C-alpha positions as a Markdown table, in Angstrom:
| # | Residue | x | y | z |
|---|---|---|---|---|
| 1 | Met | -32.3 | -9.6 | 44.5 |
| 2 | Ile | -30.5 | -9.6 | 41.4 |
| 3 | Tyr | -31.3 | -7.1 | 38.6 |
| 4 | Pro | -31.6 | -9.1 | 35.3 |
| 5 | Met | -28.6 | -8.0 | 33.1 |
| 6 | Thr | -27.4 | -9.2 | 29.7 |
| 7 | Arg | -25.2 | -11.8 | 31.1 |
| 8 | Leu | -27.8 | -14.5 | 32.0 |
| 9 | Gly | -26.5 | -18.1 | 32.9 |
| 10 | Pro | -27.5 | -21.0 | 30.9 |
| 11 | Gly | -31.5 | -22.0 | 31.7 |
| 12 | Met | -32.6 | -18.7 | 31.9 |
| 13 | Glu | -34.9 | -19.0 | 29.1 |
| 14 | His | -37.2 | -20.8 | 30.8 |
| 15 | Arg | -39.3 | -18.3 | 32.8 |
| 16 | Tyr | -40.8 | -20.0 | 36.5 |
| 17 | Gly | -44.2 | -19.6 | 37.4 |
| 18 | Pro | -44.9 | -18.1 | 41.2 |
| 19 | Phe | -46.5 | -21.5 | 42.3 |
| 20 | Gly | -46.0 | -25.5 | 42.4 |
| 21 | Gly | -42.6 | -26.8 | 42.3 |
| 22 | His | -40.4 | -28.0 | 44.7 |
| 23 | Ser | -42.1 | -30.1 | 47.8 |
| 24 | Pro | -39.7 | -29.7 | 50.6 |
| 25 | Phe | -40.0 | -26.0 | 50.2 |
| 26 | Trp | -43.5 | -25.9 | 49.8 |
| 27 | Ser | -44.1 | -28.3 | 52.5 |
| 28 | Ala | -41.9 | -26.3 | 55.1 |
| 29 | Leu | -43.1 | -23.0 | 53.8 |
| 30 | Ile | -46.8 | -23.8 | 54.8 |
| 31 | His | -46.0 | -25.6 | 57.9 |
| 32 | Gln | -44.0 | -22.4 | 59.2 |
| 33 | Gly | -46.5 | -20.1 | 58.0 |
| 34 | Ile | -49.2 | -21.7 | 59.7 |
| 35 | Leu | -47.0 | -21.8 | 63.0 |
| 36 | Val | -46.5 | -17.9 | 62.6 |
| 37 | Val | -50.0 | -17.1 | 62.1 |
| 38 | Val | -50.9 | -19.5 | 65.2 |
| 39 | Ile | -48.6 | -17.5 | 67.5 |
| 40 | Phe | -49.8 | -14.3 | 65.9 |
| 41 | Ile | -53.3 | -15.4 | 66.9 |
| 42 | Glu | -52.7 | -16.3 | 70.4 |
| 43 | Leu | -50.4 | -13.2 | 70.9 |
| 44 | Ala | -53.4 | -11.2 | 70.1 |
| 45 | Val | -55.8 | -13.2 | 72.2 |
| 46 | Val | -53.6 | -12.5 | 75.2 |
| 47 | Leu | -53.3 | -8.9 | 74.5 |
| 48 | Ala | -57.2 | -8.5 | 74.4 |
| 49 | Ile | -57.6 | -10.7 | 77.7 |
| 50 | Leu | -54.8 | -8.4 | 79.4 |
| 51 | Arg | -56.5 | -5.2 | 78.6 |
| 52 | Gly | -60.3 | -6.5 | 79.8 |
| 53 | Leu | -58.3 | -7.6 | 83.0 |
| 54 | Leu | -56.5 | -4.3 | 83.8 |
| 55 | Thr | -58.9 | -1.6 | 82.5 |
| 56 | Val | -62.4 | -2.9 | 83.9 |
| 57 | Gln | -63.7 | -0.5 | 86.5 |
| 58 | Arg | -61.8 | 2.2 | 85.5 |
| 59 | Asn | -62.7 | 5.7 | 85.1 |
| 60 | Pro | -60.1 | 7.7 | 83.2 |
| 61 | Asp | -60.6 | 11.4 | 82.7 |
| 62 | Pro | -62.5 | 12.1 | 79.4 |
| 63 | Gly | -60.4 | 15.2 | 78.4 |
| 64 | His | -57.5 | 12.9 | 78.4 |
| 65 | Ala | -58.9 | 9.9 | 76.9 |
| 66 | Gly | -57.3 | 10.2 | 73.6 |
| 67 | Val | -53.6 | 10.7 | 72.3 |
| 68 | Gln | -53.0 | 12.7 | 69.6 |
| 69 | Val | -50.1 | 11.2 | 67.1 |
| 70 | Glu | -48.2 | 13.4 | 64.9 |
| 71 | Ala | -48.8 | 13.1 | 61.3 |
| 72 | Glu | -46.1 | 11.3 | 59.5 |
| 73 | Pro | -44.6 | 13.7 | 57.0 |
| 74 | Val | -45.8 | 12.9 | 53.1 |
| 75 | Ala | -42.3 | 12.6 | 51.8 |
| 76 | Arg | -41.6 | 9.7 | 54.8 |
| 77 | Arg | -44.8 | 8.1 | 54.1 |
| 78 | Val | -44.3 | 7.7 | 50.5 |
| 79 | Val | -40.8 | 6.2 | 51.3 |
| 80 | Arg | -41.7 | 4.0 | 53.9 |
| 81 | Ile | -45.0 | 2.1 | 52.1 |
| 82 | Gly | -42.9 | 2.2 | 48.9 |
| 83 | Phe | -40.2 | -0.1 | 50.0 |
| 84 | Gly | -42.5 | -2.0 | 52.3 |
| 85 | Val | -44.4 | -3.1 | 49.6 |
| 86 | Leu | -41.3 | -3.7 | 47.3 |
| 87 | Trp | -39.8 | -6.0 | 50.2 |
| 88 | Leu | -43.1 | -7.9 | 49.8 |
| 89 | Phe | -43.4 | -8.0 | 46.3 |
| 90 | Asp | -39.8 | -9.5 | 46.5 |
| 91 | Ala | -40.7 | -11.9 | 49.0 |
| 92 | Val | -43.5 | -13.0 | 46.8 |
| 93 | Leu | -41.1 | -13.3 | 43.7 |
| 94 | Gln | -38.7 | -15.6 | 45.7 |
| 95 | Val | -41.5 | -18.3 | 46.1 |
| 96 | Gln | -41.0 | -19.3 | 42.5 |
| 97 | Ser | -40.5 | -22.9 | 41.9 |
| 98 | Gly | -37.1 | -22.6 | 40.4 |
| 99 | Met | -35.7 | -20.3 | 43.2 |
| 100 | Val | -34.4 | -23.4 | 45.4 |
| 101 | Ser | -32.2 | -24.7 | 42.8 |
| 102 | Gly | -31.8 | -22.6 | 40.1 |
| 103 | Leu | -30.8 | -19.3 | 42.0 |
| 104 | Pro | -27.2 | -19.8 | 42.5 |
| 105 | Ser | -26.3 | -21.1 | 39.1 |
| 106 | Gln | -28.7 | -19.0 | 37.0 |
| 107 | Val | -28.9 | -15.7 | 38.9 |
| 108 | Ile | -25.9 | -15.2 | 41.6 |
| 109 | Ile | -22.9 | -16.9 | 39.6 |
| 110 | Pro | -23.7 | -15.3 | 36.4 |
| 111 | Ala | -24.2 | -11.7 | 37.9 |
| 112 | Ala | -20.5 | -11.6 | 38.8 |
| 113 | Ala | -19.2 | -13.6 | 35.8 |
| 114 | Thr | -17.2 | -10.8 | 34.6 |
| 115 | Ser | -16.4 | -9.3 | 38.0 |
| 116 | Pro | -12.9 | -9.5 | 39.2 |
| 117 | Arg | -11.6 | -12.5 | 41.2 |
| 118 | Trp | -12.1 | -11.2 | 44.7 |
| 119 | Val | -15.9 | -10.4 | 44.0 |
| 120 | Arg | -16.4 | -14.0 | 42.6 |
| 121 | His | -14.7 | -15.3 | 45.4 |
| 122 | Leu | -17.3 | -13.5 | 48.1 |
| 123 | Val | -20.4 | -14.3 | 45.7 |
| 124 | Asp | -18.9 | -18.1 | 45.5 |
| 125 | Leu | -19.2 | -18.4 | 49.6 |
| 126 | Gly | -22.6 | -16.9 | 49.4 |
| 127 | Ala | -23.8 | -19.3 | 46.7 |
| 128 | Gln | -21.9 | -22.6 | 48.3 |
| 129 | Val | -24.2 | -21.9 | 51.6 |
| 130 | Trp | -27.6 | -21.4 | 49.3 |
| 131 | Val | -26.3 | -25.0 | 47.5 |
| 132 | Thr | -25.7 | -26.8 | 50.5 |
| 133 | His | -28.9 | -25.5 | 52.3 |
| 134 | Pro | -31.3 | -24.5 | 49.3 |
| 135 | Val | -34.5 | -25.3 | 51.3 |
| 136 | Gln | -33.6 | -23.6 | 54.1 |
| 137 | Met | -32.1 | -20.5 | 52.5 |
| 138 | Ala | -34.8 | -20.2 | 50.3 |
| 139 | Leu | -37.3 | -19.9 | 53.4 |
| 140 | Ala | -35.0 | -17.6 | 55.1 |
| 141 | Val | -34.8 | -15.2 | 52.1 |
| 142 | Val | -38.5 | -15.4 | 52.3 |
| 143 | Trp | -39.3 | -14.7 | 56.1 |
| 144 | Val | -36.7 | -11.8 | 56.2 |
| 145 | Gln | -37.9 | -9.8 | 53.2 |
| 146 | Ser | -41.7 | -10.6 | 54.2 |
| 147 | Gly | -40.7 | -9.2 | 57.5 |
| 148 | Ile | -39.0 | -6.2 | 56.5 |
| 149 | Gly | -42.1 | -5.6 | 54.3 |
| 150 | Leu | -44.6 | -5.9 | 56.9 |
| 151 | Trp | -42.3 | -3.9 | 59.5 |
| 152 | Met | -42.2 | -0.9 | 57.1 |
| 153 | Leu | -45.5 | -0.6 | 56.3 |
| 154 | Thr | -47.2 | -1.0 | 60.1 |
| 155 | Ala | -44.8 | 1.1 | 62.0 |
| 156 | Pro | -45.0 | 4.8 | 60.9 |
| 157 | His | -43.7 | 6.4 | 64.0 |
| 158 | Gly | -41.0 | 6.0 | 66.4 |
| 159 | Arg | -38.2 | 3.7 | 67.2 |
| 160 | Trp | -40.0 | 0.8 | 65.8 |
| 161 | Ser | -40.3 | 2.6 | 62.5 |
| 162 | Arg | -36.8 | 3.8 | 62.4 |
| 163 | Cys | -35.3 | 0.2 | 63.2 |
| 164 | Ala | -37.6 | -1.2 | 60.5 |
| 165 | Gly | -35.4 | 0.9 | 58.1 |
| 166 | Met | -32.2 | -0.1 | 59.8 |
| 167 | Ala | -33.3 | -3.4 | 59.0 |
| 168 | Ser | -33.7 | -2.8 | 55.4 |
| 169 | Val | -30.6 | -1.1 | 55.2 |
| 170 | Ser | -28.6 | -4.4 | 56.7 |
| 171 | Trp | -30.3 | -7.2 | 54.5 |
| 172 | Gly | -30.1 | -5.1 | 51.7 |
| 173 | Leu | -26.2 | -4.6 | 52.1 |
| 174 | Thr | -26.0 | -8.4 | 52.5 |
| 175 | Val | -28.0 | -8.9 | 49.1 |
| 176 | Trp | -25.8 | -6.4 | 47.2 |
| 177 | Val | -22.5 | -7.9 | 48.2 |
| 178 | Phe | -23.6 | -11.8 | 47.8 |
| 179 | Gly | -26.6 | -11.6 | 45.7 |
| 180 | Glu | -25.9 | -8.7 | 43.0 |
| 181 | Ala | -22.0 | -8.5 | 43.1 |
| 182 | Phe | -22.0 | -4.9 | 44.3 |
| 183 | Gly | -24.3 | -4.3 | 41.8 |
| 184 | Gly | -22.0 | -4.8 | 39.1 |
| 185 | Val | -20.0 | -2.0 | 39.6 |
| 186 | Phe | -16.7 | -3.4 | 39.2 |
| 187 | Ala | -17.8 | -5.4 | 36.0 |
| 188 | Pro | -17.4 | -3.9 | 32.5 |
| 189 | Gly | -20.5 | -2.8 | 30.7 |
| 190 | Leu | -22.2 | -0.9 | 33.4 |
| 191 | Ser | -25.1 | 1.2 | 32.4 |
| 192 | Trp | -27.8 | 2.8 | 34.4 |
| 193 | Met | -30.1 | 1.7 | 31.6 |
| 194 | Ser | -29.8 | -2.1 | 32.7 |
| 195 | Gly | -30.0 | -1.4 | 35.9 |
| 196 | Ala | -26.5 | -0.3 | 37.4 |
| 197 | Pro | -25.6 | -0.1 | 40.3 |
| 198 | Gly | -28.1 | -2.5 | 41.3 |
| 199 | Ala | -32.1 | -2.0 | 42.8 |
| 200 | Val | -31.1 | -3.3 | 46.2 |
| 201 | Ala | -28.5 | -0.3 | 46.8 |
| 202 | Phe | -31.8 | 1.9 | 46.3 |
| 203 | Tyr | -33.5 | 0.0 | 49.2 |
| 204 | Cys | -30.5 | 0.6 | 51.1 |
| 205 | Ala | -30.9 | 4.5 | 50.6 |
| 206 | Gly | -34.6 | 3.9 | 51.1 |
| 207 | Gly | -34.2 | 2.3 | 54.4 |
| 208 | Leu | -31.7 | 5.0 | 55.6 |
| 209 | Leu | -34.1 | 7.6 | 55.0 |
| 210 | Val | -36.7 | 5.8 | 56.8 |
| 211 | Ala | -34.0 | 5.2 | 59.7 |
| 212 | Leu | -33.5 | 9.2 | 60.2 |
| 213 | Pro | -35.2 | 10.9 | 62.9 |
| 214 | Glu | -38.5 | 12.5 | 62.6 |
| 215 | Arg | -37.7 | 15.8 | 63.1 |
| 216 | Ala | -35.2 | 15.8 | 60.1 |
| 217 | Trp | -38.5 | 15.6 | 57.6 |
| 218 | Ser | -39.9 | 18.7 | 59.3 |
| 219 | Arg | -37.8 | 21.0 | 57.2 |
| 220 | Pro | -37.1 | 21.2 | 53.1 |
| 221 | Arg | -33.2 | 20.7 | 53.6 |
| 222 | Leu | -33.6 | 17.0 | 53.6 |
| 223 | Gly | -35.4 | 17.1 | 50.5 |
| 224 | Arg | -33.0 | 18.9 | 49.0 |
| 225 | Val | -29.9 | 16.8 | 49.9 |
| 226 | Val | -32.1 | 13.7 | 48.6 |
| 227 | Leu | -32.0 | 15.3 | 45.2 |
| 228 | Ala | -28.4 | 16.8 | 45.6 |
| 229 | Ala | -27.3 | 12.9 | 46.1 |
| 230 | Met | -29.3 | 11.5 | 43.1 |
| 231 | Gly | -27.9 | 14.5 | 40.9 |
| 232 | Ala | -24.5 | 13.3 | 41.8 |
| 233 | Phe | -25.5 | 10.0 | 41.1 |
| 234 | Phe | -26.9 | 10.7 | 37.6 |
| 235 | Met | -23.8 | 12.7 | 36.5 |
| 236 | Gly | -22.0 | 10.0 | 37.8 |
| 237 | Met | -24.1 | 7.6 | 35.6 |
| 238 | Ala | -23.5 | 9.9 | 32.3 |
| 239 | Val | -19.6 | 9.7 | 32.8 |
| 240 | Val | -20.1 | 5.9 | 32.7 |
| 241 | Gln | -22.5 | 5.8 | 30.1 |
| 242 | Ala | -20.1 | 8.0 | 28.2 |
| 243 | Leu | -17.3 | 5.7 | 28.2 |
| 244 | Pro | -16.0 | 4.8 | 24.9 |
| 245 | Tyr | -15.1 | 1.3 | 25.7 |
| 246 | Asp | -18.0 | -0.7 | 27.2 |
| 247 | Gly | -19.9 | -0.9 | 23.7 |
| 248 | Leu | -22.6 | 1.4 | 24.8 |
| 249 | Trp | -22.2 | 3.7 | 21.6 |
| 250 | His | -22.8 | 0.9 | 19.3 |
| 251 | Gly | -26.3 | -0.7 | 18.4 |
| 252 | Arg | -24.4 | -3.4 | 16.6 |
| 253 | Gln | -20.8 | -5.1 | 17.6 |
| 254 | His | -19.2 | -7.3 | 15.6 |
| 255 | Gly | -22.9 | -8.2 | 13.8 |
| 256 | Ala | -24.1 | -8.7 | 17.2 |
| 257 | Pro | -26.6 | -6.3 | 19.1 |
| 258 | Gly | -24.7 | -4.2 | 21.3 |
| 259 | Val | -25.1 | -4.1 | 24.9 |
| 260 | Val | -28.5 | -2.3 | 25.6 |
| 261 | Ala | -30.0 | -3.7 | 22.4 |
| 262 | Gly | -29.0 | -7.1 | 23.4 |
| 263 | Met | -30.7 | -6.9 | 26.8 |
| 264 | Ala | -33.7 | -5.6 | 25.4 |
| 265 | Glu | -33.7 | -8.2 | 22.8 |
| 266 | Gln | -33.3 | -11.1 | 25.3 |
| 267 | Met | -35.8 | -9.8 | 27.7 |
| 268 | Ala | -38.1 | -9.5 | 24.9 |
| 269 | Arg | -38.0 | -13.6 | 24.1 |
| 270 | Tyr | -39.3 | -14.3 | 27.6 |
| 271 | Arg | -42.8 | -15.2 | 28.1 |
| 272 | Gln | -44.8 | -12.3 | 28.6 |
| 273 | Pro | -47.9 | -10.5 | 27.3 |
| 274 | Gly | -47.6 | -9.9 | 23.8 |
| 275 | Phe | -47.7 | -6.0 | 23.8 |
| 276 | Leu | -45.1 | -6.0 | 26.1 |
| 277 | Ala | -42.7 | -8.1 | 24.3 |
| 278 | Gly | -43.5 | -5.9 | 21.1 |
| 279 | Trp | -42.4 | -2.7 | 22.8 |
| 280 | Val | -39.4 | -4.3 | 23.9 |
| 281 | Ser | -38.5 | -5.9 | 20.6 |
| 282 | Ala | -39.5 | -2.4 | 19.2 |
| 283 | Phe | -37.0 | -0.3 | 21.2 |
| 284 | Ala | -34.2 | -3.2 | 20.5 |
| 285 | Ser | -34.5 | -2.8 | 16.7 |
| 286 | Phe | -34.3 | 1.1 | 17.1 |
| 287 | Asp | -31.3 | 1.0 | 19.1 |
| 288 | Met | -29.6 | -1.4 | 16.8 |
| 289 | Ala | -30.3 | 1.1 | 14.0 |
| 290 | His | -29.5 | 4.6 | 16.1 |
| 291 | Gly | -27.6 | 3.0 | 18.6 |
| 292 | Phe | -25.2 | 6.2 | 19.0 |
| 293 | Ala | -28.1 | 8.7 | 19.2 |
| 294 | Val | -29.5 | 6.6 | 22.1 |
| 295 | Asn | -26.4 | 6.5 | 23.9 |
| 296 | Leu | -25.9 | 10.5 | 23.5 |
| 297 | Phe | -29.6 | 11.4 | 24.5 |
| 298 | Met | -29.1 | 9.1 | 27.5 |
| 299 | Val | -25.7 | 11.0 | 28.4 |
| 300 | Val | -26.9 | 14.3 | 28.0 |
| 301 | Thr | -30.4 | 13.7 | 30.0 |
| 302 | Leu | -28.7 | 12.4 | 32.9 |
| 303 | Ala | -25.9 | 15.1 | 33.1 |
| 304 | Gly | -28.2 | 17.7 | 32.4 |
| 305 | Ala | -30.7 | 16.1 | 35.3 |
| 306 | Gly | -28.0 | 15.4 | 37.5 |
| 307 | Ala | -26.6 | 19.2 | 37.0 |
| 308 | Ile | -29.8 | 20.7 | 38.0 |
| 309 | Leu | -30.6 | 18.4 | 41.0 |
| 310 | Leu | -27.0 | 18.7 | 42.2 |
| 311 | Gly | -27.2 | 22.3 | 42.1 |
| 312 | Gly | -30.6 | 23.0 | 43.5 |
| 313 | Trp | -32.3 | 25.2 | 40.9 |
| 314 | Ser | -35.5 | 25.7 | 42.7 |
| 315 | Arg | -37.4 | 26.7 | 39.5 |
| 316 | Leu | -36.3 | 23.9 | 37.7 |
| 317 | Leu | -36.4 | 21.0 | 40.0 |
| 318 | Arg | -39.7 | 20.1 | 39.9 |
| 319 | Pro | -40.1 | 19.9 | 35.9 |
| 320 | Val | -36.8 | 18.0 | 36.0 |
| 321 | Val | -38.1 | 15.4 | 38.5 |
| 322 | Val | -40.9 | 14.7 | 36.1 |
| 323 | Val | -39.0 | 14.6 | 33.4 |
| 324 | Thr | -36.3 | 11.9 | 35.3 |
| 325 | Leu | -39.6 | 10.1 | 36.4 |
| 326 | Ala | -41.0 | 9.7 | 32.5 |
| 327 | Leu | -37.2 | 8.8 | 31.7 |
| 328 | Cys | -37.0 | 6.0 | 34.4 |
| 329 | Leu | -40.6 | 4.6 | 33.3 |
| 330 | Ala | -39.7 | 4.4 | 29.8 |
| 331 | Asp | -36.4 | 2.4 | 30.6 |
| 332 | Trp | -38.3 | 0.1 | 33.0 |
| 333 | Leu | -40.9 | -0.7 | 29.8 |
| 334 | Leu | -38.6 | -0.7 | 27.2 |
| 335 | Val | -35.1 | -2.3 | 28.3 |
| 336 | Gln | -35.8 | -3.8 | 31.9 |
| 337 | Asp | -39.1 | -5.3 | 30.8 |
| 338 | Leu | -40.4 | -4.8 | 34.3 |
| 339 | Gly | -37.4 | -6.5 | 35.6 |
| 340 | Phe | -39.1 | -9.6 | 37.1 |
| 341 | Leu | -40.4 | -11.2 | 34.0 |
| 342 | Gly | -37.3 | -12.5 | 32.6 |
| 343 | Gly | -35.7 | -15.8 | 34.0 |
| 344 | Leu | -35.6 | -15.9 | 37.8 |
| 345 | Gly | -36.5 | -12.1 | 38.2 |
| 346 | Thr | -36.1 | -11.5 | 42.0 |
| 347 | Asp | -37.1 | -7.6 | 42.1 |
| 348 | Pro | -38.9 | -5.2 | 39.5 |
| 349 | Asn | -34.9 | -3.8 | 38.8 |
| 350 | Ser | -33.6 | -0.3 | 39.4 |
| 351 | Met | -36.4 | 2.1 | 38.0 |
| 352 | Val | -38.7 | 1.5 | 40.5 |
| 353 | Pro | -36.5 | 2.4 | 43.7 |
| 354 | Ile | -34.8 | 5.0 | 41.9 |
| 355 | Ala | -38.3 | 6.8 | 41.2 |
| 356 | Leu | -39.3 | 6.3 | 45.1 |
| 357 | Val | -36.0 | 8.0 | 46.2 |
| 358 | Ile | -36.5 | 10.9 | 43.8 |
| 359 | Gly | -40.4 | 11.4 | 44.5 |
| 360 | Ser | -39.7 | 11.3 | 47.9 |
| 361 | Gly | -36.9 | 13.9 | 48.0 |
| 362 | Cys | -39.4 | 16.2 | 45.8 |
| 363 | Leu | -42.0 | 15.9 | 48.3 |
| 364 | Ala | -39.8 | 16.8 | 51.2 |
| 365 | Thr | -38.8 | 19.9 | 49.6 |
| 366 | Ala | -42.2 | 21.3 | 49.6 |
| 367 | His | -44.3 | 19.2 | 52.6 |
| 368 | Gly | -42.9 | 19.3 | 56.2 |
| 369 | Arg | -44.6 | 18.5 | 59.2 |
| 370 | Pro | -47.8 | 19.3 | 60.3 |
| 371 | Pro | -47.8 | 22.1 | 63.1 |
| 372 | Glu | -48.3 | 20.8 | 66.6 |
| 373 | Pro | -51.8 | 21.3 | 68.4 |
| 374 | Ala | -51.7 | 24.5 | 70.2 |
| 375 | Ala | -51.6 | 24.3 | 74.2 |
| 376 | Gly | -54.5 | 23.4 | 76.2 |
| 377 | Ser | -56.6 | 21.8 | 73.3 |
| 378 | Gly | -57.4 | 19.0 | 75.7 |
| 379 | Gln | -55.2 | 16.5 | 73.8 |
| 380 | Leu | -51.7 | 14.7 | 74.5 |
| 381 | Thr | -48.7 | 14.5 | 72.2 |
| 382 | Ala | -47.4 | 11.1 | 71.4 |
| 383 | Gly | -45.1 | 9.8 | 74.5 |
| 384 | Arg | -46.8 | 12.1 | 76.9 |
| 385 | Ala | -48.9 | 10.0 | 79.6 |
| 386 | Pro | -52.1 | 11.3 | 81.0 |
| 387 | Pro | -52.5 | 12.0 | 84.4 |
| 388 | Arg | -53.3 | 9.2 | 87.2 |
| 389 | Thr | -56.8 | 8.9 | 87.6 |
| 390 | Ala | -57.8 | 5.6 | 88.8 |
| 391 | Val | -60.0 | 5.0 | 91.4 |
| 392 | Gly | -58.8 | 3.6 | 94.9 |
| 393 | Arg | -55.4 | 2.4 | 95.8 |
| 394 | Glu | -53.3 | 0.2 | 93.7 |
| 395 | Ser | -49.9 | -0.7 | 92.7 |
| 396 | Ala | -47.4 | 1.9 | 91.3 |
| 397 | Trp | -46.9 | -0.7 | 88.2 |
| 398 | Gly | -50.8 | -0.4 | 87.3 |
| 399 | Pro | -50.6 | 3.0 | 85.5 |
| 400 | Val | -47.9 | 2.1 | 83.6 |
| 401 | Ile | -48.8 | -1.2 | 82.6 |
| 402 | Arg | -52.2 | -0.3 | 81.3 |
| 403 | Gln | -50.6 | 2.6 | 79.7 |
| 404 | Trp | -48.2 | 0.4 | 77.7 |
| 405 | Leu | -51.3 | -2.1 | 76.8 |
| 406 | Ala | -53.0 | 1.0 | 75.3 |
| 407 | Ala | -50.4 | 1.8 | 73.4 |
| 408 | Val | -50.0 | -1.6 | 72.2 |
| 409 | Thr | -52.4 | -1.7 | 68.9 |
| 410 | Leu | -52.7 | -4.1 | 66.2 |
| 411 | Arg | -50.2 | -2.5 | 64.3 |
| 412 | Thr | -47.9 | -2.7 | 66.9 |
| 413 | Leu | -48.3 | -6.4 | 67.3 |
| 414 | Val | -48.1 | -7.0 | 63.5 |
| 415 | Ser | -44.8 | -4.7 | 63.5 |
| 416 | Ala | -43.7 | -7.0 | 66.2 |
| 417 | Ala | -44.7 | -10.0 | 64.1 |
| 418 | Ala | -42.6 | -9.2 | 61.1 |
| 419 | Phe | -39.8 | -8.5 | 63.5 |
| 420 | Gly | -40.2 | -12.2 | 64.3 |
| 421 | Leu | -40.3 | -12.9 | 60.7 |
| 422 | Ile | -36.9 | -11.3 | 60.3 |
| 423 | Leu | -35.5 | -13.2 | 63.2 |
| 424 | Leu | -36.7 | -16.6 | 62.1 |
| 425 | Gly | -35.1 | -16.1 | 58.6 |
| 426 | Ala | -31.8 | -14.5 | 60.2 |
| 427 | Gly | -31.7 | -17.8 | 62.2 |
| 428 | Ser | -32.2 | -19.8 | 59.2 |
| 429 | Ile | -29.2 | -18.4 | 57.8 |
| 430 | Ala | -27.1 | -18.5 | 60.4 |
| 431 | Leu | -27.5 | -22.0 | 61.1 |
| 432 | Ala | -26.9 | -22.8 | 57.7 |
| 433 | Gln | -23.6 | -20.9 | 57.9 |
| 434 | Thr | -22.3 | -22.9 | 60.9 |
């Protein structure tokens, strides 16, 4: 997942459509997709048959027929579903026809072009694996990101859900290093407005939040920690934005557009709805004329919002969160141009995941876990087995097997299938590297 910056490789002027294109890639994608669907249907049928065979003529106690699962905290649900949808969206972007042959030369290598030599060396290693096995690597990325997205969407509780968060962190770090060149943090011209420190860094943050024990979401403390961390990040970005030698204070430099204006102007050239191109082009013209004022506004806003979030001033937290989300939306529309519209866009850029992290932190400060049911309510909490009520003699494993089958829902089956997709993609990458 590479956020589109001002340094785009040659050939990025052509925007690839999401369909058509590379025959070997699409042939392999369709065949593997059919195989995955067939295996999933077979597993569902086997599960249904086993349930029917092992639960027939059983007479469970009606008072314990159901198992109550504690409601997922609102803030955790927002970050889990939000990043699950983003991973699925990124997987869809990966099937653009130009990804197979164009991703290394047009996205990965240009992203590291101005970074130090050791960063370029790491990125070149990843690009070389892709160039050697383009179809295999493109398929692997599609399956891994699809699997992570499905897994996060279908696993709201327990270890499955936490493992989905860790999968997001692991894959996100891999992409951040080899795909985004550490988000460009070692390159000149770093700017929060253009997407620093990389969208996938916040995918990792979201995955880490999902991987936390659910009891951590039961108190407002986690929300305050998240907002404080984002406050420190904003203050750091304000310092970077204020540096005098990166050209962010100038709308024009040597007769050419400055860093921010140049990015917006370039994004406006890509094929897209006319009103979006008009908005981005208008902002580029405004920044070229008032570059100093625009950067001063960004520095003051980021520093002020960061100080309030870091200080934890409860009365100002919600207004500042609203202002920050509005600023993210404005930057996403006027500078980043929705992120994925330019060139071989692989994600919606950094503003959407930043908004998800801030929004979940704000919700976590106000919403905890609902109270647990009172004792004697006739319902069981999740993970506590109902008493044995089988008629007649049976093996000691019978109740255990039936309880396990009863716990395996369609959502659990889809989560397991998503994990299988990740293994399919990871196996392909390992095979390509060896």
